[in-house]
N, C-alpha and C positions, 0 to 999 in steps of 0.2 A: 504493500500500500504506500509506504514511504517512498519507495523507488519510483512508483507511478506518479506520485505527486511532484517529485523533482523533475521528472520528464515533462510533465505538463507545464511547470514553471519555465523550464528551458525553452519549450516551444513558444511560450508567450513572449519571452525576452529576445529570442534570436530568430533569424530566418536563415535558411541554408542556401548558399550560392555555390555554383560550380564553375570551374574553368578547366583549362587543359591539364592542369596538374592534379586536380581533385576537387574536393568540396570543403567549405568552411562555414562556420557559424558567424553570422554578421548581426550586430545589434539591429533589432527589428525595425526601428525608426531611423536608422542611420542613412544619410544620403550618399555616403561612400559605399563601396562594395568590396568584393573579394580581391580585386586587383590592387586597390589602394591599401587594403589590410595586409596583403602579402608584402607590398613595398615597405610599409612601415616596419614590419618585422625583419625584412631582409636588409634594410638600410637603417640601422639604429643610430641615426644622426639626430641630434636635438635642435639643430639649426633650422629656423623657420624658413620656409620657401617664400620668396619675395611676393608680396601681394600685387606689386606692379605687373609682374609677369603673369600671375593668375588672372588679373583683370584683362590683360591683353589677350590671353587665350579665349576669354569670354567673348571679346569683340570679334576675334577671328572666327569663332564658332558661329556667332550671329551672322556674319557675312556669308558663311557657308550655307546656313539654313535659308537665308534670304535668296541665295542663288538657286538652291534646290526648289524653293517656292516658285521663282520666276521660270525655272526649267520646266516644272510641271505645267504651268500656265502656257508656256510656248508649245509644249507637246499637245496640250488639249486644243489649242487653236489650230495647229497644223494637221493633227490627226484626231478629229473629234470623235470618231466611232471605232477607232482601231484598238485592238487588244494587244498588250505587250507581254512578252515572256518574263520580263524582269519586274521585281516588286517596286511599287511606288508607295512611299510613306503617305498615309492619309493626311490631308491638308490640315485637319485640326491638330494633329500631332506636330506637324512642322510649325504651325503657328505658336503652339505652347512652348516648343523648343526655342523659337526665336525670342519669345518673352523671357524665358529662363536664362538663355545665354546673355541677354541684355542685363539681367540682374547680376550675373557673374561678373560682367564687365564693370559693374558698379561696386563690386566687392562683396556682394551678398553670398552667403553660404561658405565663406572662407573658413569658418570653423570646421567645416566638413572636409576641407582639403588637408589630408594627413600625411601626404608624401613629403619627406624632408628635403632640405636644400640639396644635399648630396645624394645622388642615387645612380644606380647603374641602368643600362637599357636605353641610352640615348634619348630619354625623355618619355618613353612609353608609359611609365607609371604616372607622370604628370598628366599626360593626355587622358589616360584611362580614369584617373580619379575625377577629372573634370567631366568626362563622359558620364560617369556614374552619378555625379551630382546633378547634371542636367537631366538625365533620364529619370532619376528618382524624384527630383523636385517637380518635373513635368507630370509624373504619375500622381503625385499628391494633388497637384492642381486639377488633374482630371478626375479626382475622386477615387483613386486607387491606392493600394498600399505600396510603399517602397519595396523594390525587389520584384514587382510584377512585370518581369522583362518580356513576357509574351505580348505585352501591350506596347511598351516603349523600351527598346533594348539599347544598352550603352554602346554596343558596337554597330549593330545594323542600322540603328536610327541616329543616335547622338554623334556617331562617327561617320555618317554617310558621306561618301566621296572624299574622305579625308585619310591622311596617314599622320602618325606622330611626326614623321620626318619632314612634312611640309607645314603642318599646323604649329608645332612648338617653336621651330626657328623663326617662322613668320611672326608669331606672337612676341618672341624675344626682340625682334627688330622694332616692332611697334612700341614695346616698353622702353627700349633704349632711345628711340626717337623722342618720345615724350619726356624722358629724363634729360636728354641732351638739350631740349628746349628750355627746361628749367635751369640747366647749368649755364646756358647762354645768358639768360637773364641774371642769374646770380653773379656771374663773372662781371657783367657790364655794370651792375649796380655797385658791386664792391669796387671795381675799378674807378667808378665815378667819384667815390669818396677819396680814393688815393690821389686822383687827379686834382681834386679840390685842394688837398694839402700841398700838392706841387705848385699850384697857382699862388696860394696864399703865402707860401714860404720861398717864392722864387729867389729873393734877395736875402734870405736869412742865412747868414754865413755860419759855416762849421768847418771842421777839419775833415778832409777826405783821407781815407785809410787804404793802404795796400799791405797785405800780409799781416793785418792787425797792428800795423805800425803807422804813426802819423806820417802823412805823405805830402799833400798839397791842399791849398784852400779849395773849398767847395761850398755847397749850400744844402740846406734841407730840401729845397725845391729840386735840386739836381738829384738828390738821393731818391725822392719819391717819384721823379720822372722815370728813373730806371725801372721801378716797379710798374708804373702805369703803362709804360711802353711794352713790357713783357706781358702784362695782362691783356693788352690790345691784341698782341699776337695770339695769345691763348683763345680769346674770343673769336678771332678770325679762323683759327684752326678748328675750333669746335663747330663753327658754322658750316665748315666743309664736310663734317662727318656725316651729315644727312645723305650726301651724294654717295658715300661709301657703303651705306647699308639700305638704300631705298629699294634695291632689287631683291624680290622675295620669290620663293619657290612654291607658293600656294597653288595647288592643282597639280603639282608634280608627282604626288604620291610618294611611294617608298624611296625611289632613287632619282626622281626628277624626270621620268619618262612619261608620266601620265597614264601608266598602265592601269586599266580597269576603271577609268574615270571618264565621264562624258566630256567630249570636246567643248560642249556648251559651258559646262562648269569651269573648265580650265580657262576659257576665254573671259567669262563674266565675273568670276569670284573676286578678282582684284578690283573691279569697278565698285562692287558693293563695299569692299574694305576701304577703299579711298573715300567713299561717301560717308561711311560711319566714323572714320578717324579724322578726316580732314588732313591727312598726311599724304605726302607725295610718294607713296609706295608704288612700285611698278613690278610687273611680272618679268622675271629674268628671261632673256632669250635663250639662255642655256641653264635650264633648271637643274640639270645634273650637276653642273658646276656649283650652283647656289646651294645644293644639298651636300655636296662632298667637301667643298673647300671653305674654311673659316678664316682665311687670312684677313678679311675685312675687319674682324674683331681685333686682331693683333694691331692693325693700323690705327683703328679708333682708340684702342687703349693706350697706344703710344702718345696720342694727343693728350689723353687724360694724364698720363705720366708727366708730360712736359708741363702741364698746368700745375701738377703737384710739386714739381721741382721749383717753379717760380713762387708758389705759396711758401714753401719751406724756406727759401732764400730770404724772402721779406720778413717773415715772422721771426726767423733766427736773428736777423739784423736788429730788429726792434727789441727783441728780448735782450740782446747784448748791450745795446745803447741805453736800455732802461735798467740794467743790472747794477747791483752794488759794487761790481768790479769796475764800473766806469764812473764818469762824472755826472751821469744821469742827465744827458742832454734831452732825453725823451722820457716822459712818464706814461706808463701804461695805465689804462683805466683800472680802478680797484674793483674787481668783480666779486670776490668772495674771500673769506678768511683763509689764511694760508697754513695754519697749523693748529693742532689740538693741544700743543704744549708750549709753543713759543708765542707769547702775546704780541700782537701788532704786526705779525708777519703776513705779507701779501705776496702771493706767488703769481708768476706770469702764466696763468692757466689757459688763456686763449691760445697763445703760441704753442703751449705744450699739447693742447688738444689737436691743433692743426698739424703739428709735426707727427703726432701719433697717427693721425688719419692718413697723411700722405705716405707714411712708411707702410701702411696697410695697402695702399694703392700700388706701391713699388712691388710688394709681395704678390699681389694679384697679377701684376704685369708679367712676372716670371711664370706664374701658374698658367695664365692664358696663353702665353707664347709657347710653352712646352706642350700643353695639351691640345692646342690647335694643330700642332705638328703631329699629334698622335692619331689623326684621322686615318682610317684604313679603307682603301678602295672607295666604295660609294658613300661612306657615311663616317661621321665622327661620333663615337659613343659617349664622349665626355661633355656634350653640350650642356647638361644640367649644371655642372660646377663652373663651366666657362661662363654661362649666362648669369648665374648667381654672383660670380665674382665681378663681372662687368657692371651689374646693377649696384653691387655694394660700392664699387669705386665711384660711380656716378653720384650716389647718395652721400657718400663721405665728402666728396668735393663740393657738392651743393651745400652741405652743412658747414664745411670749412669757410666757403665764401660768405655764407649768410652770417656766421658768427663774427668773422673779421669785420664785415660792414657794420654790424650792430654793436659789437662788444669790444672792438679794438680800434677801429678808425674813429668811431664816435667817442669823444672824450679823450682822445690821445693828446697829451700835453707836450708841446715843444718849447724848450727853454731857449728862446732866441738870444737873449742877453748872454746867457752862460755859454752858448755855442760860439758867439763872436769873441767874448773875452778869452775863451780857451784857445781860439785860433790865433789871436794876437800874442798870446803867451807861448805859442808853439813855434819851434824852429821850422815847422812845415811852411810857415808864412813866407820865409825867406826865398822859397822857390820862385815866388812871383817877381822877385827883384833880379833874378839871374840875368835876364836880357838887358838890364839897365846898369848893373854894377859888376857883372861877371860872377862866375861860380866861386872863385876864391874869396872875394870880398863878402859875398853872401854867406859863405861858410864861416867867415870871421864874425859876422853879425849873429849867426846861429849859435856859435860857440859862446859868445858873450851872454846871450839870452839864457842859455842853459846854466852857465857857471854862476851867474848872478841872480837867476830866477826873476828876470824882468821881461817886460813885453818888448816888442820890436821897436816901438817909438822911443822908449827909454834907452835901449841899446844903441839905436842910431844916434840919439843925442850924444852919447859918449864917444862914438866912433866918427861921427860926422861923415858918413859915407854917401848920403843923399840928402837933398834939401827937405826940410820939414814939410813944406806945402806939397812938394812933389810926392813925398812918401804918402801923405794923407790921400792924395789924389789916386795914386796907384793902388792903394788898399781899399778904395771904395768898392762896394759890392759889384756895381755894374762893370768895373774894370777887371776885378778878379775873376768874374764869371763869363766874360765875353770870350768868344772863340778865337784864341791866338792873339797875336799883336801885329801892328803894322808900323811902317816907318814913321807915320804921323804921331805915334805915341811918344817919340823921342824928342828931346829938346835939341833941335838941329839949328846951328847958327844960321841966321838969314831966313829962317822959316817964317812965313806970314802968320 
């Protein structure tokens, strides 16, 4: 009696699903099915799959179902009374799958997506989990129990005219293009803040350094101009990434040949996808290439890595100039307490976050490069981790740009007076006088400054190497910062 009761409870809690390998108990109300359940057990990774990719699969599926619907209508118009040997999905099921796929594209049912970020199988588990979600959610909408696959089947219906090998990479490119759009904006907004500092501090003098040693006169404006210029290049490079990934293989099937797929679907699916996404995606003329080769991801991630390098360079510079090891010409915004034991300590947490993020991007670059080279014949089995790493890098860089703009550039303090005073006390300033008094006399001036701890004006008063007024004129910001010198800068006898 007890055993019979337990059996009844089990039947109430679980449904039985079957696949090629065998059968499994699946929670009775679960929107996922046996394929997703096996994937979760086979790939015990706790890293969550990116919702951006999940949503993009939803919109690709929606485009596929809309194409199926228009295909059925075209057939009905051209052959109104003809019977066909192949199965056509009932229109009401196609309609509810379109509705459900749209919900997936908006992030609904994501809790039922249980495949982790890292998986084997070239993305088959990703595709099947979403097929199961669409089929089961559609069944519920139609008033049936989840798992009633004789009515809506995850493969024959939800996966109609599709393959993992064209749907999942197409969806990845949609997700990447959306994130690249966000990155473009984030770079440009952050760069705008940097450029504003460049303009404001164009003539704010400071010492320029080479090899961490005082070198020549410069300005804060010049320093920020180097960052602004680099970020302008980054923005330009990112804007070109869309061209690199706009060609997709949707309709190509397993290896890009279109085997087993109606020509109508192959030709029309991209148009529906363009309409739904507003993105300039296009069908590749060689879908076998688009299925087999992933070099475009390597190229795009190289652009992301270049931006990461420029971010690290800037925040590392600012962290150094604001550190207690320097004269603090720059003050970073105070964002949070720096210690649980040292009162009053403030740490450069924004630069530290950015440096941490970009080093993850560098690691992802190595992973993407090596695994894109691991493609074998018609397919690359490692698309799941390649795609997740691409998405992670994009999101990290968007986050880095966003926090730099809001939490580093906003409130950054530049000590203009301290920068100028330090410059005039530094022997680096004497480099500006070499064309006028020669290297040896400039060296004598520098030596006096260092030995006596006095500024260039006081040292020149002692040595009398150049007229006071001439020295003041030469050391004006506009003269120190202009590009090179001309003959007119010299006091030439007889000059008008």
